[in-house]
N, C-alpha and C positions, 0 to 999 in steps of 0.2 A: 176566403170562401172557396169552394170547389164546385165545379160542374162536371157532371158525368154525362157523356153523350153516347148516344147509340146512333151510328150512321147507317142508313139504309142506302147502300150505294147500288144503283141500279134504277130499275123502272117497275111500276105496277104492269102486270101483264095486260096487253093490249085488250080493251073492252071490260076491264075490270078496275079501271081508275076510280070510279065512284064507288064501288064495292070496298076497295082498299080504304078510301077516306072514311066511309061510313064505319067499317070494321074498327079502325083506329079510334074513332070518336066514341062509339057505343060500347066497345068491348075492352079496350085497352086503357084509354084515359081514366075511366073509373078506377082501375087498379093502380096506375102509376101515381095518381093523386093521393094514394093511400100509403105510399112507401114511408116507412118511419124515418123521420129526421129530415125528410125533404122540405125544403122552404119555397121552392117555386118549380112548376113543371111547364115547360114549353115544347110545343110540337111545331117544328119548322118544316115548311114545305117550299121546295125550291120553285121560284118564279122565273128566274132568269139567271145566267151566268155568263162570264166572259170566255168560257171554253165550252165546247160541246160535251166533252167527257172529262172527269166523271160526272154523272148525273146522280144527285141525291134525291130520291123520292121523298125521303122524310129525314129529319134529325130530331131525336128526343133529347132534350137537354133538361136535366134535373139538377138544381142547385142545392147544395148542402153546406152546413156551417164548418164541417171537418172531415178528415179521411175517416175518422172513427164512425161518423154518421153514415158514410157510404158503405162502410163495412156492415154496419147494422142493417141497413136497407137491403144489401145483397144477400144477408143471411135470413131474411124475413120470410115468412109464409106467403105474403102477398107478392113478393118477387117470384117466388116459385109458381104461384098461379099465373103470373104475367108471362113467364117464360112458356108455359104450356099453351096459353092463348095465343102468343106470338107464333107458335109452331103452326097454327091454323092460318094466321096471316101470311105466312110465307108461301102458302099456296097460291096467294094472289100476286106474287112478287117475283120478279126476275132479277137476281143480284145477290149481293152478300151483305151481311150485317157485321159491323165490329164496334168496339166501345173504346173510348178515350176519356181519361180524366184530366181536366185542365184546373190548374190553380188559377184564380180569376182575382185580379186586382181592380178595384172600382175607384173611379176618380170623379169628383164633382165637376160639373160643366162650368166653364168661366162665363160669367155674366158680363156682357160687353155693353 
């Protein structure tokens, strides 16, 4: 499986933390959950870290079964829509955004 992540490195602008969260849940999650081929959508919000920087306001992690599924999602109309909406989110955010694709191996937990 593969997981494509969008890292929002930085912070919501002071005073806009709640607006940032609301915007993500109301305007972007409905689009992200429509990406073709996506098997799971997770929105991760940093609660704590063992370093002060970098801070990640949010990490979007979308699981796909294959690289081909990722390419299909990236070429989709809904992804184009989400990029346009994300441009509005950037107004509430101080930082940068970058993407990474991880190959993910999954292992069953050992029962002791």
